N, CA, C and O atoms as a DFTB+ gen file, in Angstrom:
380 C
 N C O
     1  1     -12.172     -55.882      -8.818
     2  2     -12.490     -57.188      -8.268
     3  2     -11.192     -57.922      -7.997
     4  3     -10.313     -57.976      -8.857
     5  1     -11.070     -58.481      -6.822
     6  2      -9.903     -59.274      -6.469
     7  2     -10.370     -60.694      -6.212
     8  3     -11.324     -60.917      -5.467
     9  1      -9.698     -61.652      -6.831
    10  2     -10.065     -63.055      -6.664
    11  2      -8.817     -63.864      -6.373
    12  3      -7.809     -63.719      -7.065
    13  1      -8.869     -64.700      -5.378
    14  2      -7.795     -65.641      -5.121
    15  2      -8.372     -66.860      -4.447
    16  3      -9.518     -66.853      -3.997
    17  1      -7.574     -67.909      -4.377
    18  2      -7.971     -69.124      -3.674
    19  2      -6.852     -69.481      -2.710
    20  3      -5.671     -69.331      -3.024
    21  1      -7.238     -69.952      -1.538
    22  2      -6.254     -70.377      -0.551
    23  2      -6.808     -71.546       0.240
    24  3      -8.018     -71.764       0.292
    25  1      -5.909     -72.288       0.851
    26  2      -6.319     -73.416       1.677
    27  2      -6.861     -72.903       3.005
    28  3      -6.734     -71.716       3.304
    29  1      -7.463     -73.779       3.807
    30  2      -8.035     -73.391       5.096
    31  2      -6.977     -72.816       6.039
    32  3      -7.300     -72.029       6.930
    33  1      -5.714     -73.208       5.846
    34  2      -4.655     -72.668       6.706
    35  2      -3.919     -71.493       6.063
    36  3      -2.833     -71.120       6.505
    37  1      -4.523     -70.904       5.003
    38  2      -4.010     -69.665       4.428
    39  2      -2.943     -69.798       3.362
    40  3      -2.318     -68.800       3.002
    41  1      -2.713     -70.985       2.847
    42  2      -1.683     -71.176       1.822
    43  2      -2.286     -70.917       0.442
    44  3      -3.319     -71.482       0.083
    45  1      -1.618     -70.050      -0.325
    46  2      -2.085     -69.731      -1.682
    47  2      -1.303     -70.504      -2.734
    48  3      -1.733     -70.572      -3.886
    49  1      -0.205     -71.068      -2.380
    50  2       0.619     -71.818      -3.326
    51  2       1.956     -72.160      -2.711
    52  3       2.288     -71.715      -1.613
    53  1       2.698     -72.938      -3.420
    54  2       4.039     -73.321      -2.988
    55  2       5.003     -72.950      -4.104
    56  3       4.733     -73.194      -5.280
    57  1       6.112     -72.367      -3.731
    58  2       7.107     -71.952      -4.716
    59  2       7.488     -73.138      -5.602
    60  3       7.900     -74.189      -5.110
    61  1       7.343     -72.951      -6.916
    62  2       7.739     -73.983      -7.860
    63  2       6.722     -75.086      -8.081
    64  3       7.007     -76.039      -8.805
    65  1       5.547     -74.986      -7.479
    66  2       4.546     -76.041      -7.642
    67  2       3.160     -75.428      -7.776
    68  3       2.845     -74.431      -7.126
    69  1       2.331     -76.037      -8.632
    70  2       0.948     -75.597      -8.752
    71  2       0.148     -76.222      -7.623
    72  3       0.381     -77.367      -7.237
    73  1      -0.783     -75.465      -7.108
    74  2      -1.622     -75.945      -6.013
    75  2      -3.066     -75.629      -6.371
    76  3      -3.455     -74.461      -6.388
    77  1      -3.859     -76.643      -6.655
    78  2      -5.258     -76.455      -7.014
    79  2      -6.067     -76.543      -5.733
    80  3      -6.169     -77.609      -5.127
    81  1      -6.650     -75.402      -5.315
    82  2      -7.378     -75.402      -4.048
    83  2      -8.847     -75.041      -4.212
    84  3      -9.585     -75.005      -3.228
    85  1      -9.279     -74.775      -5.427
    86  2     -10.697     -74.483      -5.649
    87  2     -11.236     -75.469      -6.685
    88  3     -10.467     -76.182      -7.330
    89  1     -12.526     -75.506      -6.835
    90  2     -13.140     -76.494      -7.714
    91  2     -13.711     -75.919      -8.998
    92  3     -13.470     -74.760      -9.338
    93  1     -14.460     -76.733      -9.696
    94  2     -15.040     -76.390     -10.992
    95  2     -15.955     -75.173     -10.897
    96  3     -15.917     -74.301     -11.766
    97  1     -16.772     -75.105      -9.857
    98  2     -17.694     -73.975      -9.696
    99  2     -16.930     -72.653      -9.567
   100  3     -17.327     -71.647     -10.155
   101  1     -15.851     -72.656      -8.810
   102  2     -15.034     -71.452      -8.654
   103  2     -14.378     -71.068      -9.976
   104  3     -14.275     -69.884     -10.296
   105  1     -13.934     -72.063     -10.747
   106  2     -13.336     -71.784     -12.056
   107  2     -14.348     -71.136     -12.994
   108  3     -14.027     -70.165     -13.680
   109  1     -15.557     -71.661     -13.027
   110  2     -16.596     -71.090     -13.883
   111  2     -16.923     -69.657     -13.470
   112  3     -17.146     -68.797     -14.323
   113  1     -16.950     -69.403     -12.167
   114  2     -17.193     -68.049     -11.681
   115  2     -16.050     -67.115     -12.095
   116  3     -16.289     -65.975     -12.493
   117  1     -14.820     -67.598     -11.999
   118  2     -13.654     -66.810     -12.399
   119  2     -13.719     -66.441     -13.874
   120  3     -13.429     -65.302     -14.240
   121  1     -14.094     -67.382     -14.715
   122  2     -14.193     -67.101     -16.149
   123  2     -15.277     -66.068     -16.433
   124  3     -15.109     -65.220     -17.309
   125  1     -16.387     -66.132     -15.700
   126  2     -17.443     -65.130     -15.858
   127  2     -16.952     -63.749     -15.403
   128  3     -17.274     -62.739     -16.028
   129  1     -16.177     -63.708     -14.322
   130  2     -15.607     -62.440     -13.865
   131  2     -14.688     -61.844     -14.928
   132  3     -14.728     -60.640     -15.183
   133  1     -13.875     -62.673     -15.538
   134  2     -12.972     -62.183     -16.584
   135  2     -13.750     -61.547     -17.724
   136  3     -13.347     -60.511     -18.252
   137  1     -14.850     -62.156     -18.100
   138  2     -15.651     -61.635     -19.209
   139  2     -16.266     -60.287     -18.870
   140  3     -16.589     -59.514     -19.772
   141  1     -16.433     -59.993     -17.591
   142  2     -17.063     -58.750     -17.153
   143  2     -16.056     -57.624     -16.918
   144  3     -16.452     -56.517     -16.554
   145  1     -14.767     -57.885     -17.119
   146  2     -13.733     -56.887     -16.847
   147  2     -12.912     -56.580     -18.093
   148  3     -12.796     -57.409     -18.996
   149  1     -12.350     -55.390     -18.128
   150  2     -11.549     -54.964     -19.276
   151  2     -10.126     -55.509     -19.216
   152  3      -9.463     -55.622     -20.247
   153  1      -9.651     -55.849     -18.017
   154  2      -8.276     -56.333     -17.873
   155  2      -8.180     -57.297     -16.702
   156  3      -9.010     -57.283     -15.793
   157  1      -7.147     -58.138     -16.744
   158  2      -6.839     -59.044     -15.637
   159  2      -5.350     -58.911     -15.359
   160  3      -4.539     -58.880     -16.285
   161  1      -4.991     -58.832     -14.074
   162  2      -3.617     -58.596     -13.657
   163  2      -3.095     -59.783     -12.865
   164  3      -3.766     -60.280     -11.961
   165  1      -1.897     -60.234     -13.207
   166  2      -1.194     -61.243     -12.414
   167  2       0.225     -60.758     -12.202
   168  3       0.739     -59.953     -12.979
   169  1       0.850     -61.245     -11.160
   170  2       2.243     -60.929     -10.915
   171  2       3.155     -61.792     -11.770
   172  3       2.746     -62.838     -12.275
   173  1       4.387     -61.348     -11.927
   174  2       5.364     -62.098     -12.713
   175  2       5.591     -63.491     -12.125
   176  3       5.771     -64.459     -12.865
   177  1       5.582     -63.591     -10.798
   178  2       5.777     -64.895     -10.161
   179  2       4.701     -65.889     -10.552
   180  3       4.994     -67.051     -10.836
   181  1       3.459     -65.436     -10.567
   182  2       2.355     -66.311     -10.980
   183  2       2.481     -66.675     -12.450
   184  3       2.275     -67.827     -12.831
   185  1       2.822     -65.687     -13.278
   186  2       2.982     -65.952     -14.708
   187  2       4.061     -67.002     -14.954
   188  3       3.901     -67.874     -15.808
   189  1       5.159     -66.916     -14.206
   190  2       6.260     -67.863     -14.378
   191  2       5.943     -69.236     -13.779
   192  3       6.238     -70.264     -14.389
   193  1       5.345     -69.252     -12.591
   194  2       5.087     -70.526     -11.905
   195  2       3.935     -71.307     -12.515
   196  3       4.019     -72.525     -12.677
   197  1       2.856     -70.602     -12.853
   198  2       1.641     -71.285     -13.301
   199  2       1.446     -71.283     -14.810
   200  3       0.753     -72.148     -15.345
   201  1       2.049     -70.319     -15.502
   202  2       1.841     -70.224     -16.947
   203  2       0.374     -70.056     -17.309
   204  3      -0.107     -70.738     -18.214
   205  1      -0.362     -69.161     -16.627
   206  2      -1.803     -69.043     -16.899
   207  2      -2.078     -68.445     -18.273
   208  3      -1.329     -67.594     -18.754
   209  1      -3.156     -68.897     -18.895
   210  2      -3.558     -68.344     -20.193
   211  2      -4.354     -67.051     -20.010
   212  3      -4.304     -66.168     -20.866
   213  1      -5.080     -66.937     -18.911
   214  2      -5.890     -65.751     -18.596
   215  2      -6.875     -65.415     -19.714
   216  3      -7.062     -64.250     -20.062
   217  1      -7.491     -66.435     -20.262
   218  2      -8.485     -66.262     -21.314
   219  2      -9.870     -66.590     -20.770
   220  3     -10.012     -67.045     -19.635
   221  1     -10.879     -66.356     -21.587
   222  2     -12.250     -66.656     -21.184
   223  2     -12.582     -68.131     -21.329
   224  3     -13.546     -68.610     -20.732
   225  1     -11.807     -68.844     -22.102
   226  2     -12.069     -70.232     -22.456
   227  2     -13.440     -70.325     -23.115
   228  3     -13.613     -69.856     -24.240
   229  1     -14.409     -70.916     -22.443
   230  2     -15.713     -71.123     -23.080
   231  2     -16.751     -70.078     -22.710
   232  3     -17.902     -70.179     -23.132
   233  1     -16.367     -69.079     -21.932
   234  2     -17.316     -68.021     -21.558
   235  2     -17.463     -67.050     -22.726
   236  3     -16.484     -66.764     -23.416
   237  1     -18.671     -66.541     -22.957
   238  2     -18.863     -65.584     -24.046
   239  2     -18.272     -64.219     -23.696
   240  3     -18.149     -63.872     -22.522
   241  1     -17.914     -63.461     -24.706
   242  2     -17.410     -62.109     -24.501
   243  2     -16.043     -61.911     -25.117
   244  3     -15.446     -62.839     -25.664
   245  1     -15.558     -60.688     -25.020
   246  2     -14.235     -60.354     -25.534
   247  2     -13.196     -60.619     -24.460
   248  3     -13.433     -60.334     -23.287
   249  1     -12.046     -61.163     -24.846
   250  2     -11.024     -61.437     -23.833
   251  2     -10.495     -60.146     -23.232
   252  3     -10.311     -59.162     -23.947
   253  1     -10.249     -60.137     -21.934
   254  2      -9.704     -58.938     -21.283
   255  2      -8.227     -58.767     -21.622
   256  3      -7.545     -59.723     -21.990
   257  1      -7.749     -57.541     -21.494
   258  2      -6.330     -57.263     -21.607
   259  2      -5.613     -58.015     -20.490
   260  3      -6.027     -57.947     -19.333
   261  1      -4.556     -58.721     -20.822
   262  2      -3.778     -59.454     -19.819
   263  2      -2.593     -58.581     -19.412
   264  3      -1.771     -58.205     -20.248
   265  1      -2.515     -58.263     -18.124
   266  2      -1.428     -57.447     -17.596
   267  2      -0.572     -58.292     -16.668
   268  3      -1.087     -58.982     -15.788
   269  1       0.742     -58.233     -16.871
   270  2       1.676     -58.938     -16.003
   271  2       2.471     -57.879     -15.255
   272  3       3.178     -57.077     -15.866
   273  1       2.353     -57.878     -13.936
   274  2       3.061     -56.928     -13.095
   275  2       4.489     -57.431     -12.904
   276  3       4.727     -58.412     -12.200
   277  1       5.429     -56.744     -13.541
   278  2       6.818     -57.183     -13.532
   279  2       7.537     -56.723     -12.274
   280  3       7.333     -55.609     -11.793
   281  1       8.370     -57.590     -11.761
   282  2       9.215     -57.238     -10.623
   283  2      10.658     -57.049     -11.078
   284  3      11.572     -57.018     -10.254
   285  1      10.864     -56.923     -12.374
   286  2      12.192     -56.686     -12.920
   287  2      12.849     -57.907     -13.525
   288  3      13.758     -57.770     -14.343
   289  1      12.416     -59.100     -13.146
   290  2      13.039     -60.281     -13.739
   291  2      12.498     -60.461     -15.154
   292  3      11.327     -60.182     -15.412
   293  1      13.341     -60.923     -16.068
   294  2      12.880     -61.080     -17.446
   295  2      11.854     -62.208     -17.564
   296  3      11.960     -63.239     -16.900
   297  1      10.878     -61.990     -18.411
   298  2       9.894     -63.026     -18.708
   299  2      10.297     -63.685     -20.024
   300  3      10.513     -62.992     -21.018
   301  1      10.401     -65.009     -20.043
   302  2      10.845     -65.673     -21.261
   303  2       9.828     -65.500     -22.395
   304  3       8.622     -65.592     -22.168
   305  1      10.317     -65.249     -23.618
   306  2       9.401     -65.100     -24.757
   307  2       8.567     -66.346     -25.012
   308  3       7.535     -66.275     -25.680
   309  1       9.001     -67.486     -24.487
   310  2       8.250     -68.730     -24.670
   311  2       7.025     -68.814     -23.763
   312  3       6.209     -69.723     -23.915
   313  1       6.885     -67.879     -22.818
   314  2       5.744     -67.873     -21.910
   315  2       4.461     -67.793     -22.721
   316  3       4.308     -66.904     -23.558
   317  1       3.549     -68.705     -22.480
   318  2       2.336     -68.833     -23.279
   319  2       1.566     -67.547     -23.491
   320  3       1.185     -67.238     -24.621
   321  1       1.326     -66.785     -22.427
   322  2       0.505     -65.589     -22.592
   323  2       1.223     -64.497     -23.372
   324  3       0.590     -63.530     -23.794
   325  1       2.533     -64.631     -23.574
   326  2       3.269     -63.670     -24.398
   327  2       3.294     -64.074     -25.867
   328  3       3.587     -63.245     -26.729
   329  1       2.993     -65.328     -26.163
   330  2       3.110     -65.783     -27.543
   331  2       1.844     -66.374     -28.153
   332  3       1.798     -66.597     -29.363
   333  1       0.806     -66.636     -27.340
   334  2      -0.348     -67.348     -27.883
   335  2      -1.284     -66.503     -28.732
   336  3      -2.056     -67.054     -29.516
   337  1      -1.239     -65.169     -28.601
   338  2      -2.102     -64.313     -29.395
   339  2      -3.575     -64.399     -29.040
   340  3      -4.416     -63.885     -29.777
   341  1      -3.906     -65.043     -27.917
   342  2      -5.312     -65.226     -27.529
   343  2      -5.965     -63.968     -27.024
   344  3      -7.191     -63.852     -27.052
   345  1      -5.161     -63.007     -26.553
   346  2      -5.690     -61.741     -26.029
   347  2      -4.532     -60.751     -25.980
   348  3      -3.372     -61.156     -25.898
   349  1      -4.838     -59.462     -26.029
   350  2      -3.746     -58.490     -25.907
   351  2      -3.081     -58.613     -24.541
   352  3      -3.746     -58.860     -23.535
   353  1      -1.753     -58.439     -24.516
   354  2      -0.975     -58.637     -23.293
   355  2       0.031     -57.512     -23.142
   356  3       0.641     -57.088     -24.123
   357  1       0.211     -57.026     -21.925
   358  2       1.198     -55.986     -21.654
   359  2       1.923     -56.307     -20.355
   360  3       1.349     -56.868     -19.422
   361  1       3.197     -55.936     -20.320
   362  2       3.991     -56.079     -19.104
   363  2       4.057     -54.690     -18.466
   364  3       4.398     -53.705     -19.121
   365  1       3.724     -54.635     -17.176
   366  2       3.639     -53.366     -16.451
   367  2       4.716     -53.349     -15.372
   368  3       4.891     -54.332     -14.652
   369  1       5.442     -52.232     -15.259
   370  2       6.457     -52.097     -14.226
   371  2       7.797     -52.605     -14.690
   372  3       8.063     -52.706     -15.888
   373  1       8.631     -52.922     -13.738
   374  2       9.967     -53.396     -14.044
   375  2      10.977     -52.267     -14.006
   376  3      10.640     -51.119     -13.715
   377  1      12.222     -52.609     -14.303
   378  2      13.273     -51.587     -14.243
   379  2      13.163     -50.572     -15.356
   380  3      13.977     -49.652     -15.436
């Protein structure tokens, strides 16, 4: 399953800034999707820019494995999904 949100003119985000382009209903659907999958994958850029928790929040079920697709740049240990212990997390790829 692939999920993303973009504006009507095709913008998914701006470098260095969060851009909220979907609403509460889309968020609830996303959380339900997470509960139905064994893993969720984000790129290192998203992990660094948005600091997503990638958890179920209030949806029932076991949290999925959080995978961060590394492009080789180091991820700071202070990054929330690396230190919060809310779900198992792995970094994939890199040098």
